[in-house]
C-alpha positions as CSV (number, residue, x, y, z in Angstrom):
1,X,-0.2,-0.5,0.1
2,X,1.3,3.5,-0.8
3,X,1.5,5.8,2.1
4,X,-0.5,8.8,-0.3
5,X,-4.2,9.4,-0.2
6,X,-5.7,7.6,-3.2
7,X,-6.9,9.9,-6.4
8,X,-9.5,11.7,-5.4
9,X,-10.5,11.4,-9.5
10,X,-10.8,7.8,-9.9
11,X,-9.8,6.6,-6.3
12,X,-6.5,4.9,-7.9
13,X,-4.1,4.0,-4.8
14,X,-0.7,3.9,-6.9
15,X,-0.3,7.8,-6.5
16,X,3.3,9.4,-6.4
17,X,4.7,12.6,-4.8
18,X,6.5,15.2,-7.1
19,X,7.6,18.2,-5.6
20,X,4.6,19.5,-3.6
21,X,1.9,17.6,-5.4
22,X,0.2,13.9,-5.4
23,X,0.2,12.9,-9.2
24,X,-2.0,10.0,-10.1
25,X,-0.6,7.6,-13.0
26,X,-4.0,6.2,-14.0
27,X,-5.7,9.2,-14.7
28,X,-3.1,11.7,-14.5
29,X,-4.5,13.9,-12.3
30,X,-2.5,16.2,-10.2
31,X,-3.7,17.9,-7.0
32,X,-2.3,19.6,-3.8
33,X,-2.7,17.5,-1.3
34,X,-3.2,20.2,1.7
35,X,-6.3,21.9,-1.1
36,X,-7.8,18.6,-1.7
37,X,-8.3,17.6,1.8
38,X,-11.6,19.8,2.1
39,X,-13.0,19.5,-1.0
40,X,-13.0,15.6,-1.1
41,X,-14.9,15.9,2.0
42,X,-17.4,18.1,0.6
43,X,-17.3,15.1,-2.8
44,X,-18.0,12.3,-1.2
45,X,-21.4,11.4,-2.6
46,X,-22.1,13.0,-5.6
47,X,-25.6,13.2,-6.9
48,X,-26.3,11.0,-10.3
49,X,-29.0,12.8,-12.3
50,X,-31.2,11.1,-15.5
51,X,-31.7,12.4,-18.7
52,X,-34.4,14.2,-17.0
53,X,-32.6,15.7,-14.2
54,X,-34.1,13.8,-11.9
55,X,-31.7,12.5,-9.0
56,X,-31.2,8.6,-8.8
57,X,-31.0,6.1,-6.0
58,X,-30.4,2.7,-5.3
59,X,-33.1,0.4,-6.4
60,X,-34.7,3.0,-8.3
61,X,-36.8,1.7,-11.3
62,X,-35.9,3.3,-14.9
63,X,-36.4,3.2,-18.6
64,X,-34.4,3.3,-20.8
65,X,-34.7,6.1,-23.4
66,X,-33.1,5.4,-26.8
67,X,-31.7,2.4,-28.3
68,X,-28.5,1.3,-27.1
69,X,-26.0,-1.4,-29.2
70,X,-24.7,-4.3,-26.8
71,X,-21.2,-5.5,-27.7
72,X,-21.2,-8.9,-28.8
73,X,-24.8,-9.5,-29.1
74,X,-26.5,-9.2,-32.3
75,X,-29.8,-7.0,-30.8
76,X,-29.8,-3.6,-28.9
77,X,-31.7,-2.5,-26.1
78,X,-35.1,-1.5,-27.1
79,X,-35.8,2.4,-26.1
80,X,-39.0,1.9,-23.2
81,X,-37.1,-0.8,-21.6
82,X,-37.9,-1.1,-17.8
83,X,-34.8,-1.6,-15.8
84,X,-36.2,-2.2,-11.7
85,X,-33.5,-2.6,-8.8
86,X,-30.4,-0.4,-9.9
87,X,-27.1,0.4,-8.3
88,X,-25.1,3.3,-8.5
89,X,-21.5,3.1,-9.2
90,X,-18.4,5.4,-9.7
91,X,-17.3,6.0,-12.7
92,X,-18.7,6.4,-17.1
93,X,-20.9,3.8,-16.4
94,X,-22.6,4.7,-13.4
95,X,-25.7,2.0,-13.0
96,X,-25.0,-1.7,-12.5
97,X,-28.4,-3.6,-13.3
98,X,-29.6,-7.0,-14.3
99,X,-31.8,-6.5,-18.2
100,X,-34.4,-9.7,-18.4
101,X,-32.5,-11.3,-22.0
102,X,-29.3,-9.8,-21.4
103,X,-28.1,-10.1,-18.1
104,X,-25.9,-7.9,-15.8
105,X,-24.6,-4.6,-17.7
106,X,-23.3,-1.3,-16.6
107,X,-25.3,2.0,-18.2
108,X,-25.0,5.3,-18.7
109,X,-27.7,7.7,-16.4
110,X,-27.9,9.6,-19.4
111,X,-29.5,7.1,-21.5
112,X,-32.1,6.6,-18.9
113,X,-35.2,8.2,-16.9
114,X,-36.9,7.5,-13.7
115,X,-40.3,5.9,-13.4
């Protein structure tokens, strides 16, 4: 384990010091550890919003608003598909869910609306 705090942007544990800054080799984020401590405390739980600007929570039911291609599948997820019991995560695809006929996958919140 590193003696430095994890990256505030991607949460990588492989940070290192360079001069007075800490650097993340995975996302190339540079920050001053003295300035980042208060800002990190404010941003511990960022809100995840759907396409209409409503806040999403774990366990919500959402509806897909446009056809989404699925890598490795000949058919897309159709617009209007309901997805129940979502789980919110960090990252680009910030919704983990299970879609009937497709299985477990990640969705982006910008392509769903809260039901």
